[in-house]
C-alpha positions, 0 to 999 in steps of 0.5 A: 457541472455548477459549483454548487452541485452535489454528486450522483452517489453520495450516499447512496439509498439504504436499498440500492444493492447495485452499491454492494456490487460495486464494492465488491468490483473495487475490492477485488480490484484493490485485491488483484493488486496487492496480491501482485505486490507481494506475489512477485516476492515469492517468484524473485528467485524463480525469475533471477533463476530463469532469466539470469536477473540480478539483485539490482534488476530483482529490487528493480522488479519490486521497487519499480513498480512501488515507486511509479505506484507512489509517484502517480497515487496523488495524480490518480486521486485528484483525476478522479476527483475531476474526471470521475472516480468510474472512469478513472478506475476503469482506464487503470484496471484495464491499463492495469491489465495489460500491464499484467500481459507485458509482465508475462509475456517479458522476454528479458529482466530489463521488459519485465522491470519496464512493464512493471513498471507501467502496471505501477503507473495504472495501479495509480489510476486504479487505487485511488479511486476505491476508497473514494468510491466507497467513501462516496457511496456508503453513508457515513454509518455503514462505513465502519462495516465497509472498512473492516470488509476493506481491511480484512481483504486487505491483509488476505492480499497482502499474505495470500500473494505468496501462496498463490505465487507458490502454487501457480510456480510449482504447477508449471502452467503450461510450461510458463514457469512463473508467468502465469503470476502476472497473466493470472490477472486479466480474467480478473481485470477484465470481468473488473472492466466489464462488472465495472461499467455496469455496476459503479456509479459515477462521481466526482468533486462537487466543485469544478477542478484542474490538474494541477501540473506544476504539482504533479511534477514536484511531487514526482520530482521529489520523491524519485530524487529520493527513491531512485539513490536509495534504491541503487546506492548499494549497487553503485558505491554510495555515490555523493549524488545519491546523498545531494538527491536525497537532501534535495528532495526535501527541497523540492518537497518544501517547494511543493508545501508552499506552491500549494498554499498559492495555488488553493489561494488563487483557484482552489485547486491544489494536487495536495490538499494541504487543509487535509493536515489539519485534521489531526487523525488524518495527519497522525495517520498518514504518519503511521501508514509511511512508518509501516509501509517502511517495515513492511517493505523490508519485511515480506521480500527479505522473508522470501529470500530468507526462506528460498535462498537462505534455508533453501526451501521449495517455491511452494514450502515457503509459500505454504509456511505463510497461510498461519499469517494469511490466516491471522491478519484476515481474522485479527483485521475484521475483529479489530474493526467490529468489536475492538476498536469501538470499545477501547480505540487507539489502544487497540492499534497500539496493541497491534504494533506491541503485538506485531513487535513481540512476534518480530522478536520471537521470529528472530529468536527462534530462527537464531536457535534453530539456524539452517534446521528451522522447520515450517512449523516452528515458525508459525506461532511467530507468524501468528503473533505478527498476523494479529498484530499486523491486521490490529493495525490495518483495518482500523487505521484506513478508517482513523485516517478517512473518517473525518475527511470532507467527502469532497477530498476524499479522492485527494486523501485516498491518494496521499494515504496510498502514496505515502503507504507506498512510499514508503514500501519503496523505502522499506525496499531500498533499505533492504540493501543497507540492512539485508544485502549489506550483511553479505559478502559479495563472494560468498561459496555455496556452503556460506550462502545460507548462514549469510542469508540466515544472518543477514534475516535476522539482522534485518527483522532487527530493523523491523521490530524497530519500525513497529516500536516507532509505529506504537509511539507515533499513534499516540497522535491518532484520536483516542477513539474513532469519530463516531458519525450518524446517517446522513453524513457530509455535513458532519464528516465535515463539520468534525474536520472543521472542529478539528482545524480548529475554527481554521476558515475553509475556502468558501467555494469548497462547500457545496 
């Protein structure tokens, strides 16, 4: 392929129904990934009880996935640009399905952690292609509706996992206890693999690219140096080498930026397309995604531990308690993109951050007031408020980050979006050691366990509220209004990017 060739599925004809089948397939894969993350949280007490997993192993079951996911996402996005997004999507969903089987049949906590790391690596191949395929398949005037649907799926997947996991564990299918939460991915993954081969149209970057192996190594090294000591710090007594490693990660990231600049000038095939950060909406959205991931990483894990370990609730009761949250997120996500953002712009996202913070503070008040006797229905109000706030953020934020990205960099951009969100999530999971487990004594009598977990939950929620306040302030850097695209938009998107770059010259070889 020459550098001037355009890509096959860039703006599918408006009457082509195949693109809607393709959308359903990639959204199902995204839903499967999101459910898999949250479904594990609800199952953690069961895994700990049945497999004798330690608190450290529990963190690694969740954080190991996030680490592998974050470390591989930029690479996965770039590989899709080079070798084809359809091809990488199929490889990713196939590998994810296989890893899910290994998780389901794990014989000990160590095998489960290793399988989860593999699962995260395969998700890193699959997930970046989802937004890339959407970005390359749908014309700009349809993307607002598509990203609204995507946001609703994201919200539903993120919070319906606990209910689905609770039902599967409660039913104890075939005496497999917690294992069906992973095995349920098998039929879904196989169907996605077969249907994806038929309905997804292949696309690549319009210019022949090469994989930046040095960039891959630097990204992976930097993330591991930052996240590994954070995740294991409390367990190891916060050794000096952990602080040195986290500080060294900043040096590695600085070296990555310097190298990527030279790589861009030399052959135009960097792993991280630094010119994307000249787009104000992208740079601001990346910052918001990172901090938002921190808040979600903290909340979903401590919420499960609070209900099951602190209050002593069954897995089914804990899962059902989250239903109002799930409904609120999905309803608010669709409403925000279709009705509110076109009219009020950035204010909707900022309102979402404040509403979510208000819900968190209300949850703290109710937990403190009712203590161990709190009922599920009493949690409904703060959960609905939090869900509405989250829904106002998740759907329009994705559109805001990608709307002005040049189409030829959609794989790299979506990889970066998912990377920083997962990096934030992993940071949040690591911080659980500090803001939650740090408040729980090492030797508790059975009578002390419940009150200790309730207190730790309230303490950790204060930090979640602080995160939401930080997100509100960061959102002032987002554009006041979403980018207004017109039909036929690859050129329009690029032109908007050029304007945001304040006249900075783009590399001529990147323009087809």
